[in-house]
Residue frames as a rotation matrix with the C-alpha (Angstrom) as fourth column:
MET 1
0.930 -0.286 -0.233 -14.94
0.289 0.957 -0.020 4.14
0.228 -0.049 0.972 -5.63
SER 2
0.499 -0.809 0.311 -11.47
-0.840 -0.540 -0.057 4.08
0.214 -0.233 -0.949 -4.06
ILE 3
0.789 -0.333 -0.517 -8.50
0.268 0.943 -0.199 1.77
0.553 0.018 0.833 -3.44
PHE 4
0.697 -0.643 0.318 -5.73
-0.628 -0.332 0.704 1.52
-0.347 -0.690 -0.635 -0.86
ILE 5
0.608 -0.569 -0.553 -2.35
-0.294 0.486 -0.823 0.23
0.737 0.663 0.128 -2.08
ASP 6
0.951 -0.252 0.181 -0.43
-0.067 0.402 0.913 -2.12
-0.303 -0.880 0.365 0.22
THR 7
0.276 -0.958 -0.083 3.35
-0.657 -0.250 0.711 -2.46
-0.702 -0.142 -0.698 0.46
GLY 8
-0.136 -0.371 0.919 3.63
0.219 0.893 0.393 -5.73
-0.966 0.255 -0.040 -1.48
ILE 9
0.781 0.460 0.422 2.17
0.518 -0.102 -0.849 -4.19
-0.348 0.882 -0.318 -4.63
PHE 10
0.821 -0.530 -0.214 4.98
-0.565 -0.809 -0.163 -1.61
-0.086 0.255 -0.963 -4.76
ILE 11
-0.002 -0.868 0.497 7.66
-0.567 0.410 0.714 -4.21
-0.823 -0.280 -0.493 -3.96
ALA 12
0.122 0.099 0.988 6.48
0.546 0.824 -0.150 -6.55
-0.829 0.558 0.047 -6.71
TYR 13
0.959 0.284 0.004 6.32
0.173 -0.570 -0.803 -3.62
-0.226 0.771 -0.595 -9.15
VAL 14
0.592 -0.785 -0.183 10.01
-0.800 -0.600 -0.013 -2.73
-0.100 0.154 -0.983 -8.77
ASN 15
-0.320 -0.708 0.630 11.24
-0.590 0.669 0.453 -6.33
-0.742 -0.226 -0.631 -8.54
ARG 16
0.030 0.318 -0.948 11.04
-0.987 0.158 0.021 -7.95
0.157 0.935 0.318 -11.97
LYS 17
-0.735 -0.353 -0.580 11.90
-0.293 0.935 -0.198 -11.32
0.612 0.024 -0.790 -10.41
ASP 18
-0.717 0.534 0.449 8.96
-0.487 0.077 -0.870 -11.17
-0.499 -0.842 0.205 -7.98
LYS 19
-0.828 0.415 0.378 6.28
0.527 0.806 0.270 -13.73
-0.193 0.423 -0.886 -8.82
HIS 20
0.190 0.958 -0.215 3.68
0.821 -0.275 -0.501 -10.97
-0.539 -0.081 -0.839 -8.61
HIS 21
-0.650 -0.577 -0.495 5.55
0.253 -0.778 0.575 -8.47
-0.716 0.249 0.652 -10.78
SER 22
-0.883 0.337 0.327 3.25
0.322 -0.075 0.944 -8.76
0.343 0.939 -0.042 -13.80
ALA 23
0.058 0.964 -0.260 0.12
0.910 0.056 0.411 -8.53
0.411 -0.260 -0.874 -11.65
ALA 24
0.047 -0.102 -0.994 1.46
0.722 -0.684 0.104 -5.56
-0.691 -0.722 0.041 -9.70
THR 25
-0.895 -0.416 -0.160 2.37
0.175 -0.658 0.732 -3.74
-0.410 0.627 0.662 -12.90
GLY 26
-0.626 0.726 0.284 -1.06
0.472 0.063 0.879 -4.35
0.620 0.685 -0.383 -14.42
LEU 27
0.225 0.739 -0.635 -2.83
0.967 -0.090 0.237 -3.32
0.118 -0.667 -0.735 -11.25
LEU 28
-0.246 -0.374 -0.894 -0.84
0.514 -0.832 0.207 -0.09
-0.822 -0.409 0.397 -10.84
GLU 29
-0.985 -0.072 0.155 -1.47
0.171 -0.441 0.881 0.76
0.005 0.895 0.447 -14.48
SER 30
-0.229 0.972 0.043 -5.21
0.719 0.139 0.681 0.25
0.656 0.187 -0.731 -13.91
ILE 31
0.225 0.253 -0.941 -5.06
0.908 -0.406 0.108 2.38
-0.355 -0.878 -0.321 -10.79
MET 32
-0.670 -0.566 -0.480 -3.23
0.330 -0.807 0.490 5.14
-0.665 0.170 0.727 -12.67
LYS 33
-0.878 0.421 0.229 -6.00
0.164 -0.184 0.969 5.03
0.450 0.888 0.092 -15.29
ASN 34
-0.706 0.572 0.418 -8.49
-0.707 -0.545 -0.450 5.64
-0.030 -0.613 0.789 -12.45
LYS 35
-0.443 0.539 -0.717 -10.19
-0.160 0.739 0.654 2.24
0.882 0.404 -0.241 -12.86
TYR 36
-0.200 0.306 -0.931 -10.67
0.841 0.541 -0.003 2.00
0.502 -0.784 -0.366 -9.07
GLY 37
0.819 0.504 0.273 -11.20
0.339 -0.810 0.478 5.69
0.463 -0.299 -0.835 -8.33
ALA 38
0.586 -0.592 0.553 -9.05
-0.707 -0.707 -0.008 7.58
0.396 -0.386 -0.833 -5.86
ALA 39
0.421 -0.567 -0.708 -5.87
0.378 0.819 -0.431 5.78
0.824 -0.086 0.560 -4.82
PHE 40
0.714 -0.131 0.688 -4.47
-0.636 -0.531 0.559 5.87
0.292 -0.837 -0.463 -1.28
THR 41
0.153 -0.609 -0.778 -1.56
0.513 0.722 -0.464 4.61
0.845 -0.328 0.423 0.76
SER 42
0.969 0.244 -0.029 -0.25
0.141 -0.452 0.881 5.59
0.202 -0.858 -0.473 4.18
ASP 43
0.405 -0.850 0.337 2.85
-0.838 -0.492 -0.235 6.88
0.366 -0.187 -0.912 5.91
PHE 44
0.287 -0.274 0.918 3.19
-0.587 0.708 0.394 3.48
-0.757 -0.652 0.043 7.60
VAL 45
0.823 0.032 0.567 3.19
0.380 0.711 -0.592 1.73
-0.422 0.703 0.573 4.22
PHE 46
0.825 -0.544 0.153 5.69
-0.224 -0.564 -0.795 4.29
0.519 0.622 -0.587 2.87
ASN 47
0.284 -0.708 0.647 7.97
-0.950 -0.118 0.288 3.66
-0.128 -0.697 -0.706 5.87
GLU 48
0.441 -0.026 0.897 7.70
-0.180 0.977 0.117 -0.09
-0.879 -0.213 0.426 5.52
LEU 49
0.942 0.013 0.335 8.36
0.321 0.252 -0.913 0.12
-0.097 0.968 0.233 1.79
MET 50
0.662 -0.733 0.158 11.41
-0.552 -0.619 -0.559 2.42
0.508 0.283 -0.814 1.92
THR 51
0.195 -0.576 0.794 12.96
-0.876 0.262 0.405 0.37
-0.441 -0.774 -0.454 4.73
PHE 52
0.587 0.119 0.801 12.34
0.065 0.979 -0.194 -2.94
-0.807 0.166 0.567 2.94
ILE 53
0.969 -0.173 0.178 13.70
0.175 -0.032 -0.984 -1.77
0.176 0.984 -0.001 -0.43
LEU 54
0.455 -0.851 0.263 16.87
-0.768 -0.525 -0.368 -0.25
0.451 -0.034 -0.892 0.99
TYR 55
0.168 -0.368 0.915 17.48
-0.775 0.524 0.353 -3.21
-0.609 -0.768 -0.197 3.35
LYS 56
0.601 0.148 0.786 16.94
0.164 0.939 -0.303 -5.88
-0.783 0.310 0.540 0.66
THR 57
0.819 -0.201 0.538 18.58
0.557 0.052 -0.829 -4.19
0.139 0.978 0.154 -2.32
GLY 58
0.003 -0.813 -0.582 20.91
0.716 -0.405 0.569 -1.58
-0.699 -0.418 0.581 -0.86
ASP 59
-0.630 -0.180 0.755 19.79
0.755 -0.371 0.541 0.49
0.183 0.911 0.370 -3.87
VAL 60
-0.472 0.428 -0.771 18.55
0.317 -0.734 -0.601 3.95
-0.823 -0.528 0.210 -2.97
LYS 61
-0.886 0.145 -0.441 17.66
-0.454 -0.470 0.757 4.49
-0.097 0.871 0.482 -6.65
LYS 62
-0.632 0.702 -0.328 14.95
0.422 0.667 0.614 1.81
0.650 0.250 -0.718 -6.40
ALA 63
-0.309 0.498 -0.810 13.66
0.880 -0.173 -0.442 3.49
-0.360 -0.850 -0.385 -3.25
ALA 64
-0.690 -0.015 -0.723 13.73
-0.098 -0.989 0.114 6.85
-0.717 0.150 0.681 -5.06
GLN 65
-0.902 0.406 -0.145 11.74
-0.083 0.166 0.983 5.38
0.423 0.899 -0.116 -7.97
LEU 66
-0.288 0.823 -0.490 9.02
0.843 0.460 0.278 4.34
0.454 -0.333 -0.826 -5.55
ARG 67
-0.413 0.080 -0.907 9.18
0.616 -0.709 -0.343 7.61
-0.671 -0.701 0.243 -3.66
ASP 68
-0.908 0.044 -0.418 8.61
-0.302 -0.759 0.576 9.47
-0.292 0.649 0.703 -6.92
MET 69
-0.696 0.693 -0.189 5.71
0.263 0.491 0.830 7.16
0.668 0.528 -0.524 -7.84
ILE 70
-0.128 0.667 -0.734 4.02
0.977 0.211 0.021 7.71
0.168 -0.714 -0.679 -4.48
LEU 71
0.008 0.070 -0.998 4.84
0.614 -0.788 -0.050 11.36
-0.789 -0.612 -0.049 -3.76
GLY 72
0.887 0.191 0.420 5.36
0.460 -0.441 -0.771 12.59
0.039 0.877 -0.479 -7.31
ASN 73
-0.085 -0.939 -0.333 8.40
0.700 -0.294 0.651 14.60
-0.709 -0.178 0.682 -8.44
GLU 74
0.797 0.449 -0.404 7.91
0.110 -0.765 -0.634 18.00
-0.594 0.461 -0.659 -10.06
LYS 75
0.051 -0.880 -0.473 11.56
-0.666 -0.383 0.640 18.14
-0.744 0.282 -0.605 -11.24
LYS 76
-0.874 -0.339 0.348 11.08
-0.035 0.758 0.651 14.90
-0.485 0.557 -0.675 -13.17
ASP 77
-0.511 0.775 -0.372 7.54
-0.847 -0.378 0.375 15.84
0.150 0.506 0.849 -14.25
ILE 78
-0.749 0.293 -0.594 6.11
0.287 0.952 0.106 12.86
0.597 -0.091 -0.797 -12.40
PRO 79
-0.191 0.751 0.632 2.61
-0.648 -0.580 0.493 13.62
0.737 -0.316 0.597 -11.14
ARG 80
-0.905 0.020 0.425 1.31
-0.358 0.503 -0.787 12.30
-0.229 -0.864 -0.448 -7.84
PHE 81
-0.344 0.842 -0.417 -1.55
-0.501 0.211 0.839 9.88
0.794 0.497 0.349 -8.34
ILE 82
-0.099 0.231 -0.968 -1.63
0.673 0.732 0.106 8.42
0.733 -0.641 -0.227 -4.84
ASN 83
0.411 0.301 0.861 -3.12
-0.417 -0.778 0.471 10.24
0.811 -0.552 -0.194 -1.87
MET 84
-0.588 -0.684 -0.432 -1.06
0.158 0.426 -0.891 9.88
0.793 -0.592 -0.143 1.34
LEU 85
0.643 0.751 0.148 -2.96
-0.108 -0.103 0.989 9.17
0.758 -0.652 0.015 4.55
PHE 86
-0.443 -0.830 0.339 -1.32
-0.405 -0.153 -0.901 9.73
0.800 -0.536 -0.269 7.91
ILE 87
0.022 0.374 -0.927 -1.76
0.640 0.707 0.300 7.63
0.768 -0.600 -0.224 11.03
ASP 88
-0.193 -0.020 0.981 -2.95
-0.577 -0.806 -0.130 9.70
0.793 -0.592 0.144 13.96
LEU 89
-0.839 -0.223 0.497 -3.52
-0.544 0.346 -0.764 8.65
-0.002 -0.911 -0.411 17.55
ILE 90
0.099 0.953 0.288 -7.14
-0.812 0.244 -0.530 7.58
-0.575 -0.182 0.798 16.94
ILE 91
0.609 0.062 -0.791 -6.17
-0.658 0.597 -0.460 5.35
0.443 0.800 0.404 13.99
LEU 92
-0.465 -0.872 -0.151 -3.27
-0.547 0.418 -0.725 4.00
0.696 -0.254 -0.672 16.06
GLU 93
-0.650 0.270 0.710 -5.55
-0.659 0.266 -0.704 3.08
-0.379 -0.926 0.005 18.96
LYS 94
0.475 0.880 0.003 -8.22
-0.731 0.397 -0.555 1.53
-0.490 0.262 0.832 16.73
GLY 95
0.276 -0.510 -0.815 -5.50
-0.701 0.473 -0.533 -0.29
0.657 0.719 -0.227 14.81
TRP 96
-0.744 -0.551 0.379 -4.46
-0.644 0.437 -0.628 -1.86
0.180 -0.711 -0.680 18.10
ILE 97
-0.075 0.819 0.569 -7.98
-0.692 0.368 -0.621 -3.18
-0.718 -0.440 0.539 18.64
ILE 98
0.752 0.300 -0.587 -7.91
-0.655 0.436 -0.617 -4.77
0.071 0.848 0.525 15.17
PHE 99
-0.196 -0.938 -0.287 -4.42
-0.743 0.333 -0.581 -6.14
0.640 0.099 -0.762 15.85
ALA 100
-0.729 -0.022 0.685 -5.70
-0.602 0.498 -0.624 -7.92
-0.327 -0.867 -0.376 18.97
LYS 101
0.254 0.954 0.161 -8.96
-0.693 0.296 -0.658 -9.04
-0.675 0.056 0.736 17.34
TYR 102
0.901 0.102 -0.421 -7.27
-0.412 0.504 -0.759 -10.68
0.135 0.858 0.497 14.34
ALA 103
0.137 -0.909 0.394 -4.21
-0.877 0.073 0.475 -12.10
-0.461 -0.411 -0.787 16.10
ASP 104
0.242 0.035 0.970 -4.99
0.077 0.996 -0.055 -15.50
-0.967 0.088 0.238 14.56
LYS 105
0.952 0.163 0.259 -4.55
0.266 -0.022 -0.964 -14.06
-0.152 0.986 -0.064 11.04
LYS 106
0.142 -0.984 -0.112 -0.99
0.825 0.055 0.563 -12.97
-0.547 -0.172 0.819 11.81
LEU 107
0.655 0.094 0.750 -1.51
0.550 -0.740 -0.388 -9.48
0.518 0.666 -0.536 10.41
ASN 108
-0.489 -0.813 -0.315 1.27
0.845 -0.352 -0.403 -7.04
0.217 -0.463 0.859 11.21
PHE 109
-0.204 0.446 -0.871 0.45
0.631 -0.621 -0.465 -3.71
-0.749 -0.644 -0.155 12.79
THR 110
-0.828 -0.110 -0.549 0.75
-0.309 -0.728 0.612 -1.83
-0.467 0.677 0.569 9.52
ASP 111
-0.813 0.576 -0.083 -1.88
0.286 0.520 0.805 -4.17
0.507 0.631 -0.587 8.05
CYS 112
-0.202 0.771 -0.604 -4.19
0.977 0.116 -0.179 -3.42
-0.068 -0.626 -0.777 10.96
SER 113
-0.443 -0.007 -0.896 -3.67
0.161 -0.984 -0.071 0.31
-0.882 -0.176 0.437 10.48
ILE 114
-0.977 0.096 -0.188 -4.65
-0.201 -0.148 0.968 -0.15
0.065 0.984 0.164 6.82
ILE 115
-0.520 0.826 -0.215 -7.86
0.742 0.562 0.366 -1.89
0.424 0.031 -0.905 7.82
GLU 116
-0.066 0.467 -0.882 -8.77
0.806 -0.497 -0.323 0.94
-0.589 -0.732 -0.343 10.17
LEU 117
-0.699 -0.234 -0.675 -7.87
-0.131 -0.887 0.443 3.63
-0.703 0.398 0.590 7.61
MET 118
-0.920 0.392 0.025 -10.05
0.124 0.232 0.965 1.95
0.372 0.891 -0.262 5.01
LYS 119
-0.186 0.877 -0.443 -12.94
0.967 0.243 0.076 1.82
0.175 -0.414 -0.894 7.45
ASN 120
-0.150 0.051 -0.987 -12.39
0.601 -0.788 -0.133 5.38
-0.785 -0.613 0.088 8.68
LYS 121
-0.638 -0.207 -0.742 -12.04
-0.336 -0.792 0.510 6.90
-0.693 0.575 0.435 5.21
GLY 122
0.419 0.900 0.123 -14.60
-0.319 0.273 -0.907 4.72
-0.850 0.340 0.402 3.44
ILE 123
-0.351 -0.625 -0.698 -12.08
-0.908 0.044 0.417 3.18
-0.229 0.779 -0.583 1.06
ASP 124
0.553 0.814 -0.178 -13.73
-0.827 0.509 -0.239 0.42
-0.104 0.279 0.955 -0.98
HIS 125
0.942 -0.219 -0.256 -10.88
0.089 0.895 -0.437 -1.91
0.325 0.389 0.862 -2.04
LEU 126
0.496 -0.853 0.160 -7.41
-0.489 -0.123 0.863 -2.99
-0.717 -0.507 -0.479 -1.06
ALA 127
0.718 -0.424 -0.551 -4.71
-0.433 0.348 -0.832 -3.74
0.545 0.836 0.067 -3.62
SER 128
0.077 -0.658 0.749 -2.70
-0.950 0.180 0.256 -6.46
-0.303 -0.731 -0.611 -1.89
PHE 129
-0.055 -0.157 -0.986 -1.23
-0.512 0.852 -0.107 -9.92
0.857 0.499 -0.128 -2.38
ASP 130
-0.905 -0.314 0.288 -1.61
-0.379 0.284 -0.881 -10.62
0.195 -0.906 -0.376 1.37
GLY 131
-0.354 0.782 -0.513 -4.34
0.120 0.582 0.804 -13.22
0.927 0.224 -0.300 1.96
GLY 132
-0.757 0.011 -0.653 -4.52
0.651 0.098 -0.753 -12.26
0.055 -0.995 -0.081 5.63
PHE 133
-0.882 0.427 -0.201 -6.91
-0.395 -0.901 -0.182 -9.48
-0.259 -0.081 0.963 4.63
ASP 134
-0.677 0.634 -0.374 -9.45
-0.115 0.411 0.904 -11.91
0.727 0.655 -0.206 3.16
GLY 135
-0.073 0.780 -0.621 -12.78
0.817 0.404 0.411 -11.82
0.572 -0.478 -0.667 4.93
ILE 136
-0.181 -0.054 -0.982 -11.97
0.783 -0.612 -0.111 -8.42
-0.595 -0.789 0.153 6.46
VAL 137
-0.044 0.138 -0.989 -11.75
-0.404 -0.908 -0.109 -6.06
-0.914 0.394 0.096 3.47
SER 138
0.905 0.362 0.222 -12.38
0.093 0.343 -0.935 -6.33
-0.415 0.867 0.277 -0.28
ARG 139
0.017 -0.998 -0.064 -9.02
-0.159 -0.066 0.985 -7.33
-0.987 -0.007 -0.160 -1.72
ILE 140
0.956 0.150 -0.252 -8.02
-0.258 0.023 -0.966 -6.88
-0.139 0.988 0.061 -5.35
ARG 141
0.218 -0.921 0.323 -4.97
-0.052 0.320 0.946 -8.82
-0.975 -0.223 0.022 -6.51
TYR 142
0.060 -0.072 -0.996 -5.50
-0.895 -0.445 -0.022 -8.48
-0.441 0.893 -0.092 -10.31
């Protein structure tokens, strides 16, 4: 069993005012306890997340908190529990096909790359609050 973590889960986790904060916290705690097996995210999600957090909050410390959660930090004794997947040319091209196919769902390109990564890597579930994924992948929102 495995799970891919979408951007919104991380955003809700660090933002205590987010309506999904409690659900994101519970879900990430379950993922850390290996309830869903191996955990994954991608470089596109990481990019989207860092940009969003810095743009919205101006707080590089919040971005660093998420960086440490995703990448780990040996100096702070924070282990890495999320595997990072990287978008290559094949995933990029197949992501484009998904982007065109599901244009009516208004998925952004990062979302389409997630769908292709999940298919390509055999990832079972997606942790996301984005209903645009419904009917395409198995979404867990806690």
